[in-house]
C-alpha positions as CSV (number, residue, x, y, z in Angstrom):
1,M,5.9,-33.1,20.9
2,L,6.3,-30.2,18.6
3,K,8.0,-27.0,19.7
4,E,5.9,-23.9,20.0
5,R,6.9,-21.4,17.4
6,Q,6.8,-17.7,17.7
7,P,4.6,-15.7,15.2
8,D,7.7,-13.9,13.8
9,Q,9.4,-17.3,13.2
10,M,6.2,-18.6,11.5
11,I,6.1,-15.5,9.2
12,E,9.8,-15.9,8.3
13,D,9.1,-19.6,7.5
14,Q,6.2,-18.5,5.3
15,I,8.4,-16.0,3.4
16,T,11.0,-18.7,3.0
17,L,8.4,-21.1,1.6
18,L,7.1,-18.5,-0.8
19,N,10.7,-17.8,-2.0
20,S,11.1,-21.5,-2.6
21,E,7.9,-21.7,-4.6
22,E,8.8,-18.7,-6.7
23,N,12.3,-20.2,-7.4
24,K,10.7,-23.5,-8.5
25,L,8.3,-21.7,-10.8
26,R,11.1,-19.8,-12.4
27,K,13.1,-23.0,-12.9
28,F,10.1,-24.6,-14.5
29,L,9.6,-21.5,-16.7
30,A,13.1,-21.9,-18.0
31,H,12.2,-25.4,-19.3
32,N,8.7,-24.7,-20.5
33,E,8.1,-21.4,-22.3
34,E,4.6,-22.4,-23.4
35,A,3.4,-22.0,-19.8
36,K,4.7,-18.5,-19.4
37,A,1.4,-16.8,-19.1
38,S,0.0,-19.0,-16.3
39,I,3.4,-19.2,-14.5
40,D,3.6,-15.4,-14.5
41,V,0.2,-15.2,-12.8
42,Y,1.4,-17.5,-10.1
43,I,4.6,-15.6,-9.6
44,K,2.7,-12.3,-9.3
45,E,0.5,-13.9,-6.7
46,I,3.5,-15.1,-4.7
47,Q,5.1,-11.7,-4.9
48,Q,1.9,-10.0,-3.6
49,K,1.8,-12.5,-0.7
50,K,5.4,-11.8,0.1
51,K,4.7,-8.0,-0.1
52,R,1.9,-8.5,2.4
53,L,4.1,-10.5,4.7
54,Y,6.8,-7.9,4.5
55,S,4.3,-5.2,5.4
56,L,3.1,-7.4,8.3
57,C,6.7,-7.7,9.5
58,E,7.1,-3.9,9.3
59,M,4.0,-3.5,11.4
60,M,5.3,-6.0,13.9
61,G,8.8,-4.5,14.0
62,I,10.5,-7.5,12.4
63,D,13.4,-6.7,10.1
64,N,13.8,-9.8,7.9
65,R,14.1,-8.7,4.3
66,K,17.8,-9.2,4.3
67,N,17.4,-12.7,5.6
68,H,15.3,-13.8,2.7
69,E,17.0,-12.2,-0.3
70,D,19.2,-15.2,-1.1
71,K,18.1,-17.8,-3.7
72,N,19.1,-20.8,-1.6
73,S,16.4,-21.9,0.7
74,A,16.1,-24.7,3.3
75,Y,12.9,-25.7,1.6
76,D,14.8,-26.5,-1.6
77,S,16.6,-29.3,0.2
78,C,15.2,-32.5,1.7
79,I,13.3,-30.7,4.5
80,P,9.6,-31.5,4.2
81,Q,7.4,-28.5,3.5
82,P,4.6,-27.7,5.9
83,A,1.1,-28.7,4.8
84,G,-0.7,-25.6,6.2
85,R,0.0,-22.0,5.7
86,F,0.3,-19.8,8.8
87,G,-1.8,-16.7,8.7
88,S,-3.3,-17.2,5.2
89,R,-6.5,-15.6,6.5
90,L,-4.6,-12.7,8.0
91,I,-2.4,-12.3,4.9
92,S,-5.5,-12.1,2.7
93,G,-7.0,-9.4,4.9
94,L,-4.0,-7.1,4.4
95,K,-4.9,-6.1,0.9
């Protein structure tokens, strides 16, 4: 059976996943300059999502910015990435 996760842990996991996605896009951009325009759009979307998550953390009283500033992420290793995204509806509503 899966362990129950607290909402703050799910938010932190989502931030980690977004950081990983952003890092992967930046690595891809380093090898493919022709795709710069489209990759920049995706990176801006990821940064907006992270900004919304950080503001959600601030509203919930979670201080996690310092925990996610590093470039190395657990999701960059062999850990499988979650299929769903926690709070995507909530995050979209925080515009």
